Jmol script that loads the backbone (N, CA, C; Angstrom):
load data "model"
ATOM      1  N   MET A   1      -9.307 -13.521  -0.543  1.00  0.00           N
ATOM      2  CA  MET A   1      -8.587 -14.153  -0.343  1.00  0.00           C
ATOM      3  C   MET A   1      -7.741 -12.187   0.132  1.00  0.00           C
ATOM      4  N   ALA A   2      -7.173 -11.909   0.908  1.00  0.00           N
ATOM      5  CA  ALA A   2      -7.169 -11.000   1.361  1.00  0.00           C
ATOM      6  C   ALA A   2      -5.527 -10.606   2.093  1.00  0.00           C
ATOM      7  N   SER A   3      -4.556  -9.746   1.850  1.00  0.00           N
ATOM      8  CA  SER A   3      -3.668  -9.164   2.845  1.00  0.00           C
ATOM      9  C   SER A   3      -3.523  -7.604   3.162  1.00  0.00           C
ATOM     10  N   ILE A   4      -3.444  -7.574   4.484  1.00  0.00           N
ATOM     11  CA  ILE A   4      -3.236  -6.150   5.384  1.00  0.00           C
ATOM     12  C   ILE A   4      -1.633  -6.241   5.447  1.00  0.00           C
ATOM     13  N   ILE A   5      -1.496  -5.106   5.683  1.00  0.00           N
ATOM     14  CA  ILE A   5       0.154  -4.347   5.790  1.00  0.00           C
ATOM     15  C   ILE A   5      -0.126  -3.292   6.573  1.00  0.00           C
ATOM     16  N   ARG A   6       0.248  -3.046   7.958  1.00  0.00           N
ATOM     17  CA  ARG A   6       0.227  -1.862   8.602  1.00  0.00           C
ATOM     18  C   ARG A   6       1.813  -2.016   9.060  1.00  0.00           C
ATOM     19  N   LEU A   7       1.784  -0.238   8.847  1.00  0.00           N
ATOM     20  CA  LEU A   7       2.955   0.209   8.874  1.00  0.00           C
ATOM     21  C   LEU A   7       3.288   1.802   9.598  1.00  0.00           C
ATOM     22  N   ARG A   8       3.774   2.001  10.181  1.00  0.00           N
ATOM     23  CA  ARG A   8       4.545   3.740  10.121  1.00  0.00           C
ATOM     24  C   ARG A   8       5.697   4.349   9.029  1.00  0.00           C
ATOM     25  N   LEU A   9       4.717   5.190   8.462  1.00  0.00           N
ATOM     26  CA  LEU A   9       5.901   5.674   7.677  1.00  0.00           C
ATOM     27  C   LEU A   9       7.020   6.583   8.284  1.00  0.00           C
ATOM     28  N   SER A  10       8.343   6.645   8.021  1.00  0.00           N
ATOM     29  CA  SER A  10       9.437   7.066   8.749  1.00  0.00           C
ATOM     30  C   SER A  10       9.868   8.309   7.715  1.00  0.00           C
ATOM     31  N   LEU A  11      10.599   8.468   8.350  1.00  0.00           N
ATOM     32  CA  LEU A  11      11.474  10.129   7.172  1.00  0.00           C
ATOM     33  C   LEU A  11      12.175   9.821   6.773  1.00  0.00           C
ATOM     34  N   HIS A  12      12.410   8.670   7.077  1.00  0.00           N
ATOM     35  CA  HIS A  12      13.395   7.849   5.743  1.00  0.00           C
ATOM     36  C   HIS A  12      11.984   7.640   4.311  1.00  0.00           C
ATOM     37  N   ASP A  13      10.790   7.272   4.482  1.00  0.00           N
ATOM     38  CA  ASP A  13      10.273   7.914   3.667  1.00  0.00           C
ATOM     39  C   ASP A  13      10.030   9.147   3.100  1.00  0.00           C
ATOM     40  N   ALA A  14      10.047   9.993   3.723  1.00  0.00           N
ATOM     41  CA  ALA A  14       9.754  11.123   3.008  1.00  0.00           C
ATOM     42  C   ALA A  14      10.388  11.537   2.233  1.00  0.00           C
ATOM     43  N   HIS A  15       9.994  12.539   0.842  1.00  0.00           N
ATOM     44  CA  HIS A  15      10.885  12.735  -0.759  1.00  0.00           C
ATOM     45  C   HIS A  15      10.814  14.082  -0.744  1.00  0.00           C
ATOM     46  N   TYR A  16       9.576  14.912  -0.188  1.00  0.00           N
ATOM     47  CA  TYR A  16       9.273  16.054  -0.826  1.00  0.00           C
ATOM     48  C   TYR A  16       9.537  16.712   0.520  1.00  0.00           C
ATOM     49  N   GLY A  17       9.729  18.383   0.474  1.00  0.00           N
ATOM     50  CA  GLY A  17       9.612  19.424   1.614  1.00  0.00           C
ATOM     51  C   GLY A  17       8.387  19.275   2.376  1.00  0.00           C
ATOM     52  N   GLY A  18       8.833  19.619   3.799  1.00  0.00           N
ATOM     53  CA  GLY A  18       7.270  19.175   4.403  1.00  0.00           C
ATOM     54  C   GLY A  18       7.260  17.726   5.103  1.00  0.00           C
ATOM     55  N   ASN A  19       7.981  17.169   5.126  1.00  0.00           N
ATOM     56  CA  ASN A  19       8.034  15.415   5.611  1.00  0.00           C
ATOM     57  C   ASN A  19       7.213  14.215   4.268  1.00  0.00           C
ATOM     58  N   LEU A  20       6.465  15.274   3.318  1.00  0.00           N
ATOM     59  CA  LEU A  20       5.825  14.331   2.215  1.00  0.00           C
ATOM     60  C   LEU A  20       6.743  13.025   1.924  1.00  0.00           C
ATOM     61  N   VAL A  21       5.671  12.039   2.099  1.00  0.00           N
ATOM     62  CA  VAL A  21       6.063  10.913   1.389  1.00  0.00           C
ATOM     63  C   VAL A  21       5.528  10.849  -0.041  1.00  0.00           C
ATOM     64  N   ASP A  22       6.439   9.779  -1.076  1.00  0.00           N
ATOM     65  CA  ASP A  22       5.682  10.441  -2.529  1.00  0.00           C
ATOM     66  C   ASP A  22       5.104   8.596  -2.483  1.00  0.00           C
ATOM     67  N   GLY A  23       4.549   8.671  -3.304  1.00  0.00           N
ATOM     68  CA  GLY A  23       3.159   8.081  -3.995  1.00  0.00           C
ATOM     69  C   GLY A  23       4.441   6.598  -4.268  1.00  0.00           C
ATOM     70  N   ALA A  24       5.704   6.692  -4.449  1.00  0.00           N
ATOM     71  CA  ALA A  24       6.001   5.292  -5.103  1.00  0.00           C
ATOM     72  C   ALA A  24       6.521   4.320  -3.863  1.00  0.00           C
ATOM     73  N   ARG A  25       6.280   5.003  -2.866  1.00  0.00           N
ATOM     74  CA  ARG A  25       6.409   4.148  -1.629  1.00  0.00           C
ATOM     75  C   ARG A  25       5.437   3.316  -0.929  1.00  0.00           C
ATOM     76  N   ILE A  26       3.646   4.263  -1.466  1.00  0.00           N
ATOM     77  CA  ILE A  26       2.870   3.395  -1.260  1.00  0.00           C
ATOM     78  C   ILE A  26       2.675   2.125  -2.116  1.00  0.00           C
ATOM     79  N   LEU A  27       3.407   2.526  -3.586  1.00  0.00           N
ATOM     80  CA  LEU A  27       3.036   1.289  -4.327  1.00  0.00           C
ATOM     81  C   LEU A  27       4.071  -0.252  -4.059  1.00  0.00           C
ATOM     82  N   GLY A  28       5.030   0.578  -2.893  1.00  0.00           N
ATOM     83  CA  GLY A  28       6.051  -0.309  -3.256  1.00  0.00           C
ATOM     84  C   GLY A  28       5.200  -1.085  -2.140  1.00  0.00           C
ATOM     85  N   LEU A  29       4.783  -0.507  -1.217  1.00  0.00           N
ATOM     86  CA  LEU A  29       3.543  -1.289  -0.269  1.00  0.00           C
ATOM     87  C   LEU A  29       2.324  -2.302  -1.122  1.00  0.00           C
ATOM     88  N   PHE A  30       2.259  -1.635  -2.268  1.00  0.00           N
ATOM     89  CA  PHE A  30       1.287  -2.685  -2.695  1.00  0.00           C
ATOM     90  C   PHE A  30       1.702  -3.714  -3.371  1.00  0.00           C
ATOM     91  N   GLY A  31       3.052  -3.369  -3.862  1.00  0.00           N
ATOM     92  CA  GLY A  31       4.009  -4.432  -4.147  1.00  0.00           C
ATOM     93  C   GLY A  31       4.166  -5.937  -3.526  1.00  0.00           C
ATOM     94  N   ASP A  32       3.947  -5.217  -2.149  1.00  0.00           N
ATOM     95  CA  ASP A  32       4.517  -6.604  -0.871  1.00  0.00           C
ATOM     96  C   ASP A  32       3.202  -7.067  -0.379  1.00  0.00           C
ATOM     97  N   ALA A  33       2.024  -6.198  -0.900  1.00  0.00           N
ATOM     98  CA  ALA A  33       0.610  -7.410  -0.201  1.00  0.00           C
ATOM     99  C   ALA A  33       0.479  -7.955  -1.214  1.00  0.00           C
ATOM    100  N   ALA A  34       1.207  -8.029  -2.919  1.00  0.00           N
ATOM    101  CA  ALA A  34       0.688  -8.275  -3.939  1.00  0.00           C
ATOM    102  C   ALA A  34       1.543  -9.969  -3.705  1.00  0.00           C
ATOM    103  N   THR A  35       2.918  -9.696  -3.313  1.00  0.00           N
ATOM    104  CA  THR A  35       3.715 -10.894  -2.553  1.00  0.00           C
ATOM    105  C   THR A  35       2.881 -11.558  -2.219  1.00  0.00           C
ATOM    106  N   GLU A  36       2.100 -11.405  -0.607  1.00  0.00           N
ATOM    107  CA  GLU A  36       1.773 -12.086  -0.080  1.00  0.00           C
ATOM    108  C   GLU A  36       0.541 -12.789  -0.427  1.00  0.00           C
ATOM    109  N   LEU A  37      -0.125 -11.890  -1.282  1.00  0.00           N
ATOM    110  CA  LEU A  37      -1.317 -12.657  -1.994  1.00  0.00           C
ATOM    111  C   LEU A  37      -1.234 -13.963  -2.474  1.00  0.00           C
ATOM    112  N   LEU A  38       0.222 -14.075  -3.446  1.00  0.00           N
ATOM    113  CA  LEU A  38       1.099 -14.554  -4.301  1.00  0.00           C
ATOM    114  C   LEU A  38       1.046 -16.273  -3.716  1.00  0.00           C
ATOM    115  N   ILE A  39       2.195 -15.081  -2.618  1.00  0.00           N
ATOM    116  CA  ILE A  39       2.232 -16.941  -1.746  1.00  0.00           C
ATOM    117  C   ILE A  39       1.618 -17.324  -1.308  1.00  0.00           C
ATOM    118  N   LYS A  40       0.385 -16.678  -0.550  1.00  0.00           N
ATOM    119  CA  LYS A  40      -0.591 -17.901  -0.221  1.00  0.00           C
ATOM    120  C   LYS A  40      -1.987 -18.233  -0.946  1.00  0.00           C
ATOM    121  N   HIS A  41      -2.002 -17.851  -2.465  1.00  0.00           N
ATOM    122  CA  HIS A  41      -2.610 -18.889  -2.968  1.00  0.00           C
ATOM    123  C   HIS A  41      -2.112 -19.069  -4.082  1.00  0.00           C
ATOM    124  N   ASP A  42      -0.540 -18.966  -4.303  1.00  0.00           N
ATOM    125  CA  ASP A  42       0.282 -20.182  -5.271  1.00  0.00           C
ATOM    126  C   ASP A  42       1.577 -21.088  -4.758  1.00  0.00           C
ATOM    127  N   GLU A  43       1.762 -19.960  -3.588  1.00  0.00           N
ATOM    128  CA  GLU A  43       3.335 -20.642  -2.897  1.00  0.00           C
ATOM    129  C   GLU A  43       4.383 -20.495  -4.103  1.00  0.00           C
ATOM    130  N   ASP A  44       4.235 -18.739  -4.433  1.00  0.00           N
ATOM    131  CA  ASP A  44       5.289 -18.484  -5.530  1.00  0.00           C
ATOM    132  C   ASP A  44       5.465 -17.138  -5.496  1.00  0.00           C
ATOM    133  N   GLU A  45       6.708 -16.309  -5.148  1.00  0.00           N
ATOM    134  CA  GLU A  45       5.773 -14.895  -5.285  1.00  0.00           C
ATOM    135  C   GLU A  45       6.006 -14.065  -6.543  1.00  0.00           C
ATOM    136  N   GLY A  46       5.690 -14.890  -7.566  1.00  0.00           N
ATOM    137  CA  GLY A  46       5.162 -13.931  -8.961  1.00  0.00           C
ATOM    138  C   GLY A  46       5.999 -12.929  -9.226  1.00  0.00           C
ATOM    139  N   LEU A  47       5.290 -12.293 -10.130  1.00  0.00           N
ATOM    140  CA  LEU A  47       5.974 -10.957 -11.003  1.00  0.00           C
ATOM    141  C   LEU A  47       4.791 -10.445 -10.682  1.00  0.00           C
ATOM    142  N   PHE A  48       5.370  -8.648 -10.727  1.00  0.00           N
ATOM    143  CA  PHE A  48       4.207  -7.637 -10.957  1.00  0.00           C
ATOM    144  C   PHE A  48       4.371  -7.371 -12.247  1.00  0.00           C
ATOM    145  N   VAL A  49       3.580  -7.254 -13.216  1.00  0.00           N
ATOM    146  CA  VAL A  49       3.744  -6.421 -14.335  1.00  0.00           C
ATOM    147  C   VAL A  49       3.236  -4.915 -14.811  1.00  0.00           C
ATOM    148  N   SER A  50       1.619  -5.600 -14.386  1.00  0.00           N
ATOM    149  CA  SER A  50       1.082  -4.015 -14.782  1.00  0.00           C
ATOM    150  C   SER A  50       0.596  -3.542 -13.573  1.00  0.00           C
ATOM    151  N   TYR A  51       0.366  -1.967 -14.115  1.00  0.00           N
ATOM    152  CA  TYR A  51      -1.193  -1.685 -12.767  1.00  0.00           C
ATOM    153  C   TYR A  51      -1.825  -0.809 -14.698  1.00  0.00           C
ATOM    154  N   GLU A  52      -3.264  -1.296 -14.046  1.00  0.00           N
ATOM    155  CA  GLU A  52      -4.348   0.208 -15.135  1.00  0.00           C
ATOM    156  C   GLU A  52      -4.531   0.969 -14.247  1.00  0.00           C
ATOM    157  N   GLN A  53      -4.616   0.978 -13.045  1.00  0.00           N
ATOM    158  CA  GLN A  53      -5.420   2.120 -13.121  1.00  0.00           C
ATOM    159  C   GLN A  53      -4.214   2.379 -11.245  1.00  0.00           C
ATOM    160  N   VAL A  54      -4.683   3.741 -11.456  1.00  0.00           N
ATOM    161  CA  VAL A  54      -4.165   4.115  -9.891  1.00  0.00           C
ATOM    162  C   VAL A  54      -4.046   5.499  -9.644  1.00  0.00           C
ATOM    163  N   GLU A  55      -4.624   5.449  -7.918  1.00  0.00           N
ATOM    164  CA  GLU A  55      -5.229   7.286  -8.270  1.00  0.00           C
ATOM    165  C   GLU A  55      -4.433   7.208  -6.743  1.00  0.00           C
ATOM    166  N   PHE A  56      -4.190   8.613  -6.579  1.00  0.00           N
ATOM    167  CA  PHE A  56      -3.667   8.874  -5.495  1.00  0.00           C
ATOM    168  C   PHE A  56      -4.604   9.954  -4.461  1.00  0.00           C
ATOM    169  N   THR A  57      -4.898   9.864  -4.179  1.00  0.00           N
ATOM    170  CA  THR A  57      -5.849  10.659  -3.309  1.00  0.00           C
ATOM    171  C   THR A  57      -5.880  11.443  -2.117  1.00  0.00           C
ATOM    172  N   ALA A  58      -5.059  11.417  -1.327  1.00  0.00           N
ATOM    173  CA  ALA A  58      -4.486  12.345  -0.216  1.00  0.00           C
ATOM    174  C   ALA A  58      -2.852  12.448   0.124  1.00  0.00           C
ATOM    175  N   PRO A  59      -2.361  13.167   0.690  1.00  0.00           N
ATOM    176  CA  PRO A  59      -1.286  12.996   0.890  1.00  0.00           C
ATOM    177  C   PRO A  59      -0.882  12.158   2.201  1.00  0.00           C
ATOM    178  N   VAL A  60       0.367  11.810   2.028  1.00  0.00           N
ATOM    179  CA  VAL A  60       1.004  11.178   3.578  1.00  0.00           C
ATOM    180  C   VAL A  60       2.149  11.750   3.847  1.00  0.00           C
ATOM    181  N   TYR A  61       2.540  12.231   5.376  1.00  0.00           N
ATOM    182  CA  TYR A  61       3.624  12.311   5.600  1.00  0.00           C
ATOM    183  C   TYR A  61       4.432  11.619   6.759  1.00  0.00           C
ATOM    184  N   ALA A  62       5.505  11.555   7.174  1.00  0.00           N
ATOM    185  CA  ALA A  62       6.237  11.143   7.951  1.00  0.00           C
ATOM    186  C   ALA A  62       5.954  11.113   9.023  1.00  0.00           C
ATOM    187  N   GLY A  63       5.691   9.969   9.606  1.00  0.00           N
ATOM    188  CA  GLY A  63       5.028   9.374  11.171  1.00  0.00           C
ATOM    189  C   GLY A  63       3.592   8.743  10.690  1.00  0.00           C
ATOM    190  N   ASP A  64       3.149   9.375  10.012  1.00  0.00           N
ATOM    191  CA  ASP A  64       1.696   8.517   9.722  1.00  0.00           C
ATOM    192  C   ASP A  64       1.974   7.328   9.527  1.00  0.00           C
ATOM    193  N   TYR A  65       0.791   6.587  10.511  1.00  0.00           N
ATOM    194  CA  TYR A  65       0.736   4.879  10.156  1.00  0.00           C
ATOM    195  C   TYR A  65      -0.812   4.468   8.715  1.00  0.00           C
ATOM    196  N   VAL A  66      -0.464   3.889   7.744  1.00  0.00           N
ATOM    197  CA  VAL A  66      -0.980   3.279   7.042  1.00  0.00           C
ATOM    198  C   VAL A  66      -1.552   2.023   7.305  1.00  0.00           C
ATOM    199  N   GLU A  67      -2.993   1.975   6.131  1.00  0.00           N
ATOM    200  CA  GLU A  67      -2.965   0.379   6.260  1.00  0.00           C
ATOM    201  C   GLU A  67      -2.982   0.113   4.810  1.00  0.00           C
ATOM    202  N   VAL A  68      -2.466  -1.129   4.661  1.00  0.00           N
ATOM    203  CA  VAL A  68      -2.643  -1.394   2.766  1.00  0.00           C
ATOM    204  C   VAL A  68      -3.775  -2.413   2.734  1.00  0.00           C
ATOM    205  N   LYS A  69      -4.445  -2.812   2.523  1.00  0.00           N
ATOM    206  CA  LYS A  69      -4.837  -3.908   1.952  1.00  0.00           C
ATOM    207  C   LYS A  69      -5.025  -4.235   0.528  1.00  0.00           C
ATOM    208  N   GLY A  70      -4.768  -5.464   0.098  1.00  0.00           N
ATOM    209  CA  GLY A  70      -4.908  -6.071  -1.017  1.00  0.00           C
ATOM    210  C   GLY A  70      -5.318  -7.067  -1.527  1.00  0.00           C
ATOM    211  N   GLU A  71      -6.155  -7.641  -2.270  1.00  0.00           N
ATOM    212  CA  GLU A  71      -7.336  -8.377  -2.574  1.00  0.00           C
ATOM    213  C   GLU A  71      -7.237  -9.423  -4.044  1.00  0.00           C
ATOM    214  N   LEU A  72      -7.636 -10.533  -3.847  1.00  0.00           N
ATOM    215  CA  LEU A  72      -7.412 -10.816  -5.236  1.00  0.00           C
ATOM    216  C   LEU A  72      -8.533 -10.611  -6.065  1.00  0.00           C
ATOM    217  N   VAL A  73      -9.048  -9.920  -7.024  1.00  0.00           N
ATOM    218  CA  VAL A  73      -9.884  -9.984  -7.949  1.00  0.00           C
ATOM    219  C   VAL A  73     -10.639 -11.254  -9.667  1.00  0.00           C
ATOM    220  N   HIS A  74      -9.605 -11.464  -9.645  1.00  0.00           N
ATOM    221  CA  HIS A  74      -9.377 -12.501 -10.964  1.00  0.00           C
ATOM    222  C   HIS A  74      -8.563 -13.467 -10.865  1.00  0.00           C
ATOM    223  N   ILE A  75      -8.574 -14.665 -10.982  1.00  0.00           N
ATOM    224  CA  ILE A  75      -7.488 -15.584 -11.131  1.00  0.00           C
ATOM    225  C   ILE A  75      -7.311 -16.325 -12.672  1.00  0.00           C
ATOM    226  N   GLY A  76      -6.797 -15.899 -13.278  1.00  0.00           N
ATOM    227  CA  GLY A  76      -6.550 -16.306 -14.669  1.00  0.00           C
ATOM    228  C   GLY A  76      -5.688 -17.687 -14.586  1.00  0.00           C
ATOM    229  N   ASN A  77      -5.099 -17.617 -15.786  1.00  0.00           N
ATOM    230  CA  ASN A  77      -4.541 -19.379 -15.986  1.00  0.00           C
ATOM    231  C   ASN A  77      -2.821 -19.537 -15.561  1.00  0.00           C
ATOM    232  N   THR A  78      -2.278 -17.977 -15.637  1.00  0.00           N
ATOM    233  CA  THR A  78      -1.498 -17.755 -14.474  1.00  0.00           C
ATOM    234  C   THR A  78      -1.163 -16.479 -14.929  1.00  0.00           C
ATOM    235  N   SER A  79      -2.771 -15.667 -14.486  1.00  0.00           N
ATOM    236  CA  SER A  79      -2.004 -14.128 -14.068  1.00  0.00           C
ATOM    237  C   SER A  79      -3.620 -14.036 -12.824  1.00  0.00           C
ATOM    238  N   ARG A  80      -2.884 -13.421 -12.232  1.00  0.00           N
ATOM    239  CA  ARG A  80      -3.453 -12.640 -10.801  1.00  0.00           C
ATOM    240  C   ARG A  80      -3.647 -10.996 -10.623  1.00  0.00           C
ATOM    241  N   LYS A  81      -5.171 -10.476 -11.375  1.00  0.00           N
ATOM    242  CA  LYS A  81      -6.127  -9.515 -10.064  1.00  0.00           C
ATOM    243  C   LYS A  81      -5.812  -9.001  -9.659  1.00  0.00           C
ATOM    244  N   MET A  82      -5.749  -8.138  -8.594  1.00  0.00           N
ATOM    245  CA  MET A  82      -5.572  -7.827  -7.815  1.00  0.00           C
ATOM    246  C   MET A  82      -6.663  -6.000  -7.194  1.00  0.00           C
ATOM    247  N   ALA A  83      -6.753  -5.541  -6.309  1.00  0.00           N
ATOM    248  CA  ALA A  83      -6.967  -4.692  -6.362  1.00  0.00           C
ATOM    249  C   ALA A  83      -6.503  -4.123  -4.729  1.00  0.00           C
ATOM    250  N   PHE A  84      -6.134  -2.480  -4.480  1.00  0.00           N
ATOM    251  CA  PHE A  84      -5.639  -2.267  -3.271  1.00  0.00           C
ATOM    252  C   PHE A  84      -5.732  -1.572  -3.346  1.00  0.00           C
ATOM    253  N   GLU A  85      -5.653  -0.460  -1.316  1.00  0.00           N
ATOM    254  CA  GLU A  85      -6.162   0.291  -1.262  1.00  0.00           C
ATOM    255  C   GLU A  85      -4.835   0.632   0.092  1.00  0.00           C
ATOM    256  N   ALA A  86      -5.607   1.899  -0.102  1.00  0.00           N
ATOM    257  CA  ALA A  86      -3.981   2.451   1.621  1.00  0.00           C
ATOM    258  C   ALA A  86      -4.812   3.605   1.711  1.00  0.00           C
ATOM    259  N   HIS A  87      -4.784   3.343   2.940  1.00  0.00           N
ATOM    260  CA  HIS A  87      -5.368   4.482   3.804  1.00  0.00           C
ATOM    261  C   HIS A  87      -4.597   4.887   5.568  1.00  0.00           C
ATOM    262  N   LYS A  88      -4.982   5.465   5.507  1.00  0.00           N
ATOM    263  CA  LYS A  88      -4.261   6.610   6.456  1.00  0.00           C
ATOM    264  C   LYS A  88      -5.215   6.221   7.788  1.00  0.00           C
ATOM    265  N   ILE A  89      -4.374   6.108   8.881  1.00  0.00           N
ATOM    266  CA  ILE A  89      -5.575   5.648  10.234  1.00  0.00           C
ATOM    267  C   ILE A  89      -5.043   6.151  11.356  1.00  0.00           C
ATOM    268  N   ILE A  90      -3.594   6.876  11.514  1.00  0.00           N
ATOM    269  CA  ILE A  90      -3.018   7.471  12.187  1.00  0.00           C
ATOM    270  C   ILE A  90      -2.075   8.734  12.055  1.00  0.00           C
ATOM    271  N   GLU A  91      -2.739  10.103  11.999  1.00  0.00           N
ATOM    272  CA  GLU A  91      -1.952  10.741  11.748  1.00  0.00           C
ATOM    273  C   GLU A  91      -0.920  11.870  12.583  1.00  0.00           C
ATOM    274  N   ALA A  92       0.048  12.210  11.972  1.00  0.00           N
ATOM    275  CA  ALA A  92       1.178  13.040  13.098  1.00  0.00           C
ATOM    276  C   ALA A  92       1.208  14.182  13.308  1.00  0.00           C
ATOM    277  N   ASN A  93       1.135  14.563  14.020  1.00  0.00           N
ATOM    278  CA  ASN A  93       0.979  16.088  14.669  1.00  0.00           C
ATOM    279  C   ASN A  93       1.636  17.042  13.864  1.00  0.00           C
ATOM    280  N   ILE A  94       2.342  17.519  12.887  1.00  0.00           N
ATOM    281  CA  ILE A  94       3.292  18.392  12.317  1.00  0.00           C
ATOM    282  C   ILE A  94       3.744  19.807  12.679  1.00  0.00           C
ATOM    283  N   ASP A  95       2.353  19.910  13.645  1.00  0.00           N
ATOM    284  CA  ASP A  95       2.860  20.889  14.618  1.00  0.00           C
ATOM    285  C   ASP A  95       4.666  21.115  15.144  1.00  0.00           C
ATOM    286  N   PRO A  96       5.281  22.179  14.927  1.00  0.00           N
ATOM    287  CA  PRO A  96       6.852  21.673  15.670  1.00  0.00           C
ATOM    288  C   PRO A  96       6.466  21.733  17.098  1.00  0.00           C
ATOM    289  N   ASP A  97       5.871  22.568  18.076  1.00  0.00           N
ATOM    290  CA  ASP A  97       5.778  22.991  19.353  1.00  0.00           C
ATOM    291  C   ASP A  97       5.591  21.318  19.535  1.00  0.00           C
ATOM    292  N   LYS A  98       4.885  20.567  19.211  1.00  0.00           N
ATOM    293  CA  LYS A  98       4.159  19.246  19.312  1.00  0.00           C
ATOM    294  C   LYS A  98       5.043  17.991  18.871  1.00  0.00           C
ATOM    295  N   PRO A  99       6.430  17.521  18.809  1.00  0.00           N
ATOM    296  CA  PRO A  99       6.376  16.859  17.692  1.00  0.00           C
ATOM    297  C   PRO A  99       6.047  15.390  17.977  1.00  0.00           C
ATOM    298  N   TYR A 100       5.901  14.901  19.194  1.00  0.00           N
ATOM    299  CA  TYR A 100       5.452  13.705  19.674  1.00  0.00           C
ATOM    300  C   TYR A 100       4.217  12.889  19.565  1.00  0.00           C
ATOM    301  N   LYS A 101       3.310  14.359  19.254  1.00  0.00           N
ATOM    302  CA  LYS A 101       2.134  14.000  19.397  1.00  0.00           C
ATOM    303  C   LYS A 101       1.059  13.619  18.731  1.00  0.00           C
ATOM    304  N   ALA A 102       0.267  12.611  18.623  1.00  0.00           N
ATOM    305  CA  ALA A 102      -0.260  12.162  17.014  1.00  0.00           C
ATOM    306  C   ALA A 102      -1.651  11.927  17.068  1.00  0.00           C
ATOM    307  N   ARG A 103      -2.488  11.915  16.291  1.00  0.00           N
ATOM    308  CA  ARG A 103      -3.536  11.267  17.199  1.00  0.00           C
ATOM    309  C   ARG A 103      -4.652  10.141  15.898  1.00  0.00           C
ATOM    310  N   MET A 104      -5.124   8.971  16.331  1.00  0.00           N
ATOM    311  CA  MET A 104      -5.904   8.656  15.407  1.00  0.00           C
ATOM    312  C   MET A 104      -7.336   9.029  14.911  1.00  0.00           C
ATOM    313  N   ILE A 105      -7.181   8.991  13.763  1.00  0.00           N
ATOM    314  CA  ILE A 105      -8.272   9.299  12.799  1.00  0.00           C
ATOM    315  C   ILE A 105      -9.793   8.203  13.083  1.00  0.00           C
ATOM    316  N   PRO A 106     -10.799   9.270  12.768  1.00  0.00           N
ATOM    317  CA  PRO A 106     -11.817   8.673  13.253  1.00  0.00           C
ATOM    318  C   PRO A 106     -12.283   7.502  12.283  1.00  0.00           C
ATOM    319  N   GLU A 107     -12.391   8.412  11.184  1.00  0.00           N
ATOM    320  CA  GLU A 107     -12.839   7.588   9.850  1.00  0.00           C
ATOM    321  C   GLU A 107     -11.426   7.492   9.200  1.00  0.00           C
ATOM    322  N   PRO A 108     -10.402   6.216   8.652  1.00  0.00           N
ATOM    323  CA  PRO A 108      -9.390   6.297   7.656  1.00  0.00           C
ATOM    324  C   PRO A 108      -9.656   6.964   6.500  1.00  0.00           C
ATOM    325  N   ILE A 109      -8.621   7.954   6.245  1.00  0.00           N
ATOM    326  CA  ILE A 109      -8.734   8.013   5.208  1.00  0.00           C
ATOM    327  C   ILE A 109      -7.905   7.723   3.857  1.00  0.00           C
ATOM    328  N   LEU A 110      -8.604   7.113   2.498  1.00  0.00           N
ATOM    329  CA  LEU A 110      -8.174   6.808   1.519  1.00  0.00           C
ATOM    330  C   LEU A 110      -6.938   7.682   0.844  1.00  0.00           C
ATOM    331  N   VAL A 111      -6.322   6.823   0.761  1.00  0.00           N
ATOM    332  CA  VAL A 111      -4.891   7.613   0.435  1.00  0.00           C
ATOM    333  C   VAL A 111      -4.059   7.676  -0.941  1.00  0.00           C
ATOM    334  N   ALA A 112      -4.399   6.257  -1.562  1.00  0.00           N
ATOM    335  CA  ALA A 112      -4.290   5.723  -3.022  1.00  0.00           C
ATOM    336  C   ALA A 112      -5.197   4.444  -3.078  1.00  0.00           C
ATOM    337  N   LYS A 113      -5.688   4.351  -4.059  1.00  0.00           N
ATOM    338  CA  LYS A 113      -6.213   2.889  -4.499  1.00  0.00           C
ATOM    339  C   LYS A 113      -5.123   2.446  -6.071  1.00  0.00           C
ATOM    340  N   ALA A 114      -4.981   1.362  -6.314  1.00  0.00           N
ATOM    341  CA  ALA A 114      -4.552   0.593  -7.695  1.00  0.00           C
ATOM    342  C   ALA A 114      -5.397  -0.777  -7.901  1.00  0.00           C
ATOM    343  N   ILE A 115      -5.304  -0.922  -9.090  1.00  0.00           N
ATOM    344  CA  ILE A 115      -5.671  -2.408  -9.652  1.00  0.00           C
ATOM    345  C   ILE A 115      -4.553  -2.603 -10.318  1.00  0.00           C
ATOM    346  N   GLY A 116      -4.152  -3.897 -10.048  1.00  0.00           N
ATOM    347  CA  GLY A 116      -3.159  -4.434 -10.859  1.00  0.00           C
ATOM    348  C   GLY A 116      -2.710  -5.659 -10.833  1.00  0.00           C
ATOM    349  N   THR A 117      -2.125  -6.204 -12.034  1.00  0.00           N
ATOM    350  CA  THR A 117      -1.927  -7.509 -12.609  1.00  0.00           C
ATOM    351  C   THR A 117      -0.378  -8.767 -12.326  1.00  0.00           C
ATOM    352  N   CYS A 118      -0.090  -9.358 -11.548  1.00  0.00           N
ATOM    353  CA  CYS A 118       0.863 -10.296 -11.305  1.00  0.00           C
ATOM    354  C   CYS A 118       0.964 -10.756 -12.130  1.00  0.00           C
ATOM    355  N   VAL A 119       1.742 -12.576 -12.170  1.00  0.00           N
ATOM    356  CA  VAL A 119       1.662 -13.488 -13.228  1.00  0.00           C
ATOM    357  C   VAL A 119       2.642 -14.195 -12.448  1.00  0.00           C
ATOM    358  N   VAL A 120       2.028 -15.732 -12.631  1.00  0.00           N
ATOM    359  CA  VAL A 120       2.896 -16.773 -11.702  1.00  0.00           C
ATOM    360  C   VAL A 120       3.603 -17.733 -12.236  1.00  0.00           C
ATOM    361  N   PRO A 121       4.519 -18.641 -12.399  1.00  0.00           N
ATOM    362  CA  PRO A 121       4.578 -19.478 -13.084  1.00  0.00           C
ATOM    363  C   PRO A 121       3.157 -21.116 -13.557  1.00  0.00           C
ATOM    364  N   LYS A 122       3.118 -21.232 -15.138  1.00  0.00           N
ATOM    365  CA  LYS A 122       2.358 -22.309 -14.481  1.00  0.00           C
ATOM    366  C   LYS A 122       2.455 -23.642 -13.899  1.00  0.00           C
ATOM    367  N   ASN A 123       1.734 -24.708 -13.741  1.00  0.00           N
ATOM    368  CA  ASN A 123       1.990 -26.003 -12.888  1.00  0.00           C
ATOM    369  C   ASN A 123       2.733 -26.247 -13.482  1.00  0.00           C
ATOM    370  N   ARG A 124       4.091 -27.004 -13.011  1.00  0.00           N
ATOM    371  CA  ARG A 124       4.611 -27.927 -13.604  1.00  0.00           C
ATOM    372  C   ARG A 124       4.309 -29.095 -13.544  1.00  0.00           C
TER     373      ARG A 124
END
end "model"
wireframe off; spacefill off
backbone 0.3
color backbone group
């Protein structure tokens, strides 16, 4: 079972100079993917309780499009372990002379990956 979210990051998402988006925004998207997976599997939004691994591998900027994938990798009694990846699929052109230009990335760029655990209530 998998979840895929695609979206364009906006200037509102930029947190640092040069319109760099902070990693917390990507973690928030991982949380959204986790919620979708829990609803599909358990019909409950559950709660995110921990990350055991988080790695940021490339920068993301306002205007970039990202694709976030989440997958259930282990189902416990009430716990659900998930693996997440975020890839940049469209890159905004940061050339100030051409602010509306962008390009498809031939090979999506891995920008972050993580392993996390959520919990859901026991069946009543």
